[in-house]
Structure formats: structure tokens, C-alpha cells
C-alpha positions as CSV (number, residue, x, y, z in Angstrom):
1,M,28.0,30.2,-10.7
2,N,29.7,32.3,-8.2
3,S,31.0,30.7,-5.0
4,L,28.4,32.4,-2.9
5,K,25.4,30.9,-5.0
6,S,26.9,27.4,-4.9
7,F,27.4,27.7,-1.1
8,T,24.0,29.0,-0.3
9,Q,22.4,26.2,-2.7
10,K,24.3,23.7,-0.6
11,L,22.9,25.5,2.4
12,D,19.7,24.2,4.5
13,T,18.8,27.7,5.6
14,A,15.7,26.7,7.0
15,R,18.3,24.2,9.5
16,L,20.5,27.1,10.3
17,E,17.8,29.3,11.6
18,Q,16.2,26.9,13.5
19,A,19.5,25.9,14.9
20,I,19.8,30.0,15.8
21,T,16.4,29.5,17.6
22,A,16.7,26.9,19.5
23,A,19.8,28.2,20.5
24,E,18.4,31.5,21.2
25,L,15.5,29.8,23.7
26,R,18.4,28.7,26.1
27,T,20.0,31.9,26.6
28,S,19.8,35.9,26.3
29,G,22.7,35.5,24.0
30,E,22.4,36.4,20.2
31,V,23.6,34.3,16.9
32,R,23.5,35.7,13.6
33,V,25.2,34.0,10.4
34,V,26.6,36.2,7.7
35,L,27.8,34.7,4.1
36,Q,29.9,37.3,2.3
37,A,30.7,37.3,-1.5
38,G,33.9,38.0,-3.4
39,R,37.4,38.0,-1.8
40,V,38.2,38.9,2.3
41,A,41.6,39.9,3.2
42,D,40.8,39.2,7.1
43,P,38.0,37.6,8.0
44,T,38.5,38.5,11.8
45,E,38.3,42.0,10.7
46,R,35.3,41.7,8.4
47,A,33.2,40.2,11.0
48,A,33.8,42.3,13.2
49,L,33.0,45.0,10.9
50,E,29.8,43.4,10.0
51,F,29.0,42.8,13.8
52,K,28.7,46.5,14.0
53,K,26.8,47.1,10.9
54,L,24.2,44.5,12.6
55,K,24.2,46.2,15.6
56,M,25.4,43.3,17.2
57,H,27.6,45.4,20.0
58,E,24.2,47.0,21.0
59,T,22.5,43.8,23.0
60,A,21.9,44.4,26.3
61,E,24.7,41.6,27.8
62,R,27.1,42.3,25.0
63,N,26.7,38.4,24.5
64,A,26.2,38.3,20.7
65,V,28.0,36.1,18.3
66,L,28.7,36.5,14.4
67,F,29.8,33.6,12.1
68,F,31.0,35.2,9.5
69,V,31.6,32.8,5.8
70,A,33.2,33.8,2.6
71,P,32.9,30.9,0.2
72,D,34.5,33.0,-2.6
73,A,37.6,33.5,-0.4
74,R,37.4,30.1,1.7
75,C,37.4,31.4,5.0
76,F,35.4,31.9,8.1
77,A,35.6,33.6,11.2
78,V,33.7,33.5,14.8
79,F,32.9,36.6,16.2
80,G,31.8,37.4,19.9
81,D,30.5,40.3,21.5
82,Q,32.9,41.2,24.7
83,G,30.8,40.2,27.2
84,V,31.1,36.4,25.5
85,H,34.6,36.7,25.2
86,A,35.4,37.9,28.9
87,K,33.3,34.1,29.6
88,C,35.2,32.0,27.1
89,G,38.7,33.2,25.9
90,D,40.2,32.4,23.0
91,T,40.7,28.9,23.4
92,F,37.0,28.7,23.2
93,W,36.5,30.1,19.7
94,Q,39.8,28.1,18.5
95,D,37.7,24.8,19.3
96,V,34.6,26.1,17.7
97,A,36.6,26.9,14.3
98,T,38.3,23.8,14.7
99,A,34.8,22.0,14.7
100,M,33.5,23.8,12.1
101,E,36.5,23.3,9.7
102,A,36.6,19.5,9.6
103,H,32.9,20.2,8.4
104,F,33.5,22.8,5.7
105,K,36.4,20.6,4.3
106,A,34.0,17.8,3.9
107,G,31.6,19.6,2.0
108,D,29.0,20.0,4.3
109,P,28.4,23.7,5.5
110,T,25.2,23.5,7.0
111,A,26.8,20.8,9.5
112,A,29.4,23.3,10.1
113,L,27.0,25.7,11.0
114,V,24.7,23.9,13.0
115,E,28.0,22.9,15.1
116,G,29.3,26.2,15.9
117,I,25.8,27.7,16.8
118,G,25.3,24.7,19.1
119,R,28.8,25.4,20.9
120,A,27.7,28.8,21.1
121,A,24.5,27.7,22.3
122,E,26.4,25.5,25.1
123,L,28.4,28.3,26.6
124,L,25.8,30.9,26.3
125,A,23.3,29.2,28.1
126,K,25.7,28.2,30.9
127,E,27.2,32.0,30.8
128,F,23.6,33.8,30.0
129,P,20.5,31.9,30.8
130,R,17.4,32.5,29.2
131,Q,15.5,35.1,31.3
132,D,11.6,35.5,31.9
133,D,11.7,38.8,30.6
134,D,14.1,37.7,27.8
135,R,13.1,38.9,24.4
136,D,15.1,38.3,21.3
137,E,17.1,41.3,20.1
138,L,18.1,40.6,16.5
139,P,16.6,38.6,13.8
140,N,17.3,35.2,13.2
141,T,17.9,35.2,9.5
142,I,20.8,34.7,7.5
143,V,22.2,37.8,6.1
144,E,24.2,37.5,2.3
145,R,26.2,40.3,1.4
146,P,27.4,41.1,-2.3
147,A,31.0,41.4,-3.4
148,D,31.1,45.0,-3.8
149,D,29.2,45.7,-0.1
């Protein structure tokens, strides 16, 4: 069994999608999760590619956040668009990653991602509050990528 399949079997996808939906009810920001099979040399670089592939850079306020996880490579990255990054800086991302890493090491990937999504939601809600005319710009479903994608 590959690591991605094993990983997704441990993952409570419904809980993650609920966390994304709950986060987005508080903010105009958008959140996505991508799971990548196979080897990944640089998770941040790959997250940036996925970000663009999913058109996350096209949100109105440039306030999307991507959680990228590559279980086979045992790595992950949290990638925010320029609008988000301008409001929080590198320290925020490092703190989110550290909190998530503790859950990953404990073998609870759902808790890791829910923790990260929750922390991102706090920042997004503060800096990009939901407006009356806000619409969900991106799907809330988890994206799984095969190793050769």
C-alpha cells in the first residue's frame, strides 16, 4: 500500500472539509488542501505550482491559503497568496507549520490539518473578514494528486 493511500485512510476528509467550510464562513479568504503521492524535492516549490494550477492566485483579494501534504515524501507546506503573506509574514507560517508538525508526528494528520486550517482562519477572519456579498470562489474538496501528475 502506498503512503498516500495509507495516509488518506487515516484522514477524516469530512471533518477537513467541514473545517474549511467553517473557516470560510468567517472570512473572504479561501482554503484548499492538496495531497500529493510520490517524491517531492521541495514542498514549498510544489505548493506554489499547485497554488497556480488550482487558480488560487485568482481570488479577488489574493487571500487564499493552500495546505500541501506529500505523505510519501514525509513533508508538507503551507502556502499563502501575496495578500495573506503581506498581513502575517514568515513567523506566522512557521508557527502554523510547527503546530501542524506536532500532530503529524503523533500520527494524526486530520488534527494537523484542522489545526493549520483553524490558525489560518483566525488570521484570515481578522485581516479579511467575510463581507455580505462574499461568495465561495474555490471548491472546499480535498485534492489528491498521483505521483506522476
